[in-house]
N, C-alpha and C positions, 0 to 999 in steps of 0.2 A: 642488559639491565634485568634485575630480578624484580618480581612483583613486590609491592609494598607489604610489609608485615605490620599488622596493627595489634597492639596489645596494651596491657596494663603493667605497671611496675610490680615486681615480685616482692618488694619490700617497701610498701607504701607507709608514709608517716601521716599525711593528711591530704584531703582533696580526693577528687574522682579523676585522677590523671589518666589520660590515654596518650599513647605515643604511636608514631609511625616511623618505621625504618625502611629505607630503600637502598639496598646495597647496589652500587653501580660498577664496582670494579673488584676483581680478585686477582692476585698474582702470587708469585713465589710459592706455588704449590698450596695455595690457600692460607699462607702465613701473613699476607698483606691484603687488606680490604679497605674500600673507601665508599662513601655514599652520603646520604642525607638522613637526618633524624630530626623529628620534631615532637614536641610535647605540649599538652595543654597544662593548665594550672595545677599545682600541687607540690607536695614535698615527698621525696622518696630516697631511700638509701641506695648507695652504689658501692660495689666492691670490685675493684679492678684486679683480677687474678689471671696471670699468664699472658698478659698483653700490655702494651702502651698505647694510649689513644691521644691523638692530636685533634683538637676541636676548634672550629672557626665559626663564630656566630654570624649568621646571615639575616636573621629576622628575630625580633623580640629581644628578650633579655632573661638572665637567670643569675642565681648565686650558687656557688659551689662552696660547701662548708666542710672544713677539715674536722677530724675527730676532736681536736682541741678547741673547736669553736671559731677558729679563724675563718672569716667570710671573704670570699673572692667574688666580686660582682663583674659580670661581663655583658656587653651589649654588642650591637651590630658593628662588625669590623674588628672585633677583638678576638684573640685566640689564646689558648692555653693547652697544657699537656697534663693528662692524668697518668702518673707513672704507675708501673706495675706495683701492686701491693697497696695502692691507695684505697682507703675506705673513708667514707664521709656521706654527705647527702646533698641532693639538689633541691633548690627552692625556685619554683617557677610561679610568678605572680599571675601572668596571663597566658603567654605563649612564648616558645623559643624554638628556633630552627637552627641546626648546625650542619656544617659539612664536617665529616670525620675521616680520619685515616687511622686504621688500627694495624699495629704490627705485633705479631705474637712474640713473646719474650723467650 
């Protein structure tokens, strides 16, 4: 297990968001990774380049908004995939925690 990485979104929209990432697994020569990620409230842009990400919400809730404005709401027990090339933004009202699996494209 790798020590948690704490940071702030590089492309914030609103709020004073802080996130924590804990990578727990790496394989296939670094091309596959998995762990947990959590975020406090805020809105921030995302740009998925060079990888595909599977997300499973384990605590809290969030919305993922496509560039065309389509909103996808997710809560505990729900999952989704962010495909390579996806751009959009996250909206977190209070807190969200996910388990992720990232595969380099």
